[in-house]
N, C-alpha and C positions, 0 to 999 in steps of 0.2 A: 253564720246567717243562713237560714233555710231559704232555698229558692222557691219553694212552694210548687204546686202543680199547675202547669200551663196546659190549657186545652184550646183547640180551635174548632169552632162549630159554625154552622150556617147562621146568618143574621136573620133569624126568623121568629124571634121571641118578642113579646110586647116590650116596648121601650128600647129595643136595639137601635132603630133608626133615629129616634130622638136622642139617644146617647151619642151617636156618631156626630150629630150636629152640635150638641152641647160640648162634647169633649174637644172637637176641633176649635170651637169658639174660645173655650177657656184656655186650652193649652197654647195655641198660637198667640193669643193675647198676652199670656203670662211670659212665654219664652222669647217672643220676637216683637211684640207690640203690633202684630198684624190683626186686621179685622177680617176674618175669614168666614164668620158665621153665616152671613147672607149667601155667599157663594156656595158654601157647603150645603146649606138648606136647599138651594136650587138643584144641586146634584142629587141629593137624597130624594127630593120630591120627584125627580125624573126616573128614579130607579124602578125597574119593573122585574120583580122576581120571576124566574122562568127563563127568559132569554138572557137576563143578567144574573149575576151571582154576587153574594157578599158574605163575608165571614167576620166573626167576632172572636178575638182571643180573650181568654179569661185566665186569670191567675188566682188560684184558690177561690173560684166561683165569682170573681169580680171582673167586670169588663175592663180590659187594659189595652185593647188594640183592635184595629179593623183594616179591611181592604175590600174594595169593590172591583169587579170585572164586568164591564158593560160593553155591549155591542156598539161599535161605531159605524160599520158598514159590513157588507157580506164577507169580506176577508179580514177585517180589522176589529180587534177588541181593544179596550182601553182600561188600563189599571188606574184606579182612582182612589182617593181618600185613604191612603196608607197612613196610619197613625199609631203611635205607641206611647202609652202613659210612661212617665219616667220610672215607675215601679217595675216595668217589664223590659226595660232596656238592658242590653248586655246578656240576655238569656236566649238569643236566637229567634225570638218571636217574630221580629220584622222579616227575617229571611224566610221563616216558615210561611208567613202570610203571603209574601211575594211568590214563593214557590207554589203555593196553593192556587194563586191567581194564574200563574203561567201554565200550570197543569190543566186547569179548567179551560183556558183559552185554547190550548193545544187539543184537548179532548173534544171541544166543541167544534173543531174543524177550522179555526181561524188560522190564517197564514202569517199574521203578524200581531204583535201586542205593542201598543204605544202608551206613553205616559207623558205628563207634563209636571214639572216640579220647579223648585226655585233653588238658586245657587247656594244659599246658606244652609240648606238641608244636607249636610255632608254625610251623615250616617246613612240616610236613605240612598243617596247617590252611590255610596260604596256598595250597598247591597245590589242596586240595579246593575252597576258595572260588573260585579262579581257574577251575576246571573246571566251576563252576556248582552245586556242592553247597550246600545251605541247612541251617543249624543248626535242628534241630527240637526238641531237648530237652537239658537239662543236669541232672546229678544227682551229688551227692557220693558217693564210695565209698572203700573201703580195700582193694580186691582185690589190690593189689600191695604191701601192707604199709605204706603211707603214705596219709594223706588226699589225695584227688585229686578234681578236678572232671571227671567223664566227660561227653562230649558226643556226641550223636547227630546225624548229618547224612544228608541224602537228596538224590538227584539224579533228576529226572523224565527218563526215557529216551524218552518219547513226544514230547517237544518237538522 
């Protein structure tokens, strides 16, 4: 089976942001029964290119993944909206996207990078832990229509 060509580029083409909302809505509903589209749309609507950055991963010129790095405060950036289409899993694309976000946050002068995720997302959690993120808090929520354990992670960018 051919793995195809994977590229990661800035999320700056027409349709990129709409794809992020659609892909999150469809994938999380299909795989977990979660209703994330409205939350995702709010995050995408608040995205401001320039101070914030976002990337799209493509496999053979088809969008298959994304990640955002947004400013939270003067010293903190937040990794948001990491997503991989099943077609891109196992190719290292998730790790590449996370590393791109970490490098951007470090280069932009942030001292820490934080993120929020949910306990069932084990593959993403594995990437975060491998990249040095540390679990800082857990809390139950039902933001996506089902009970979930939300998790906060932090990466010290000064080390």
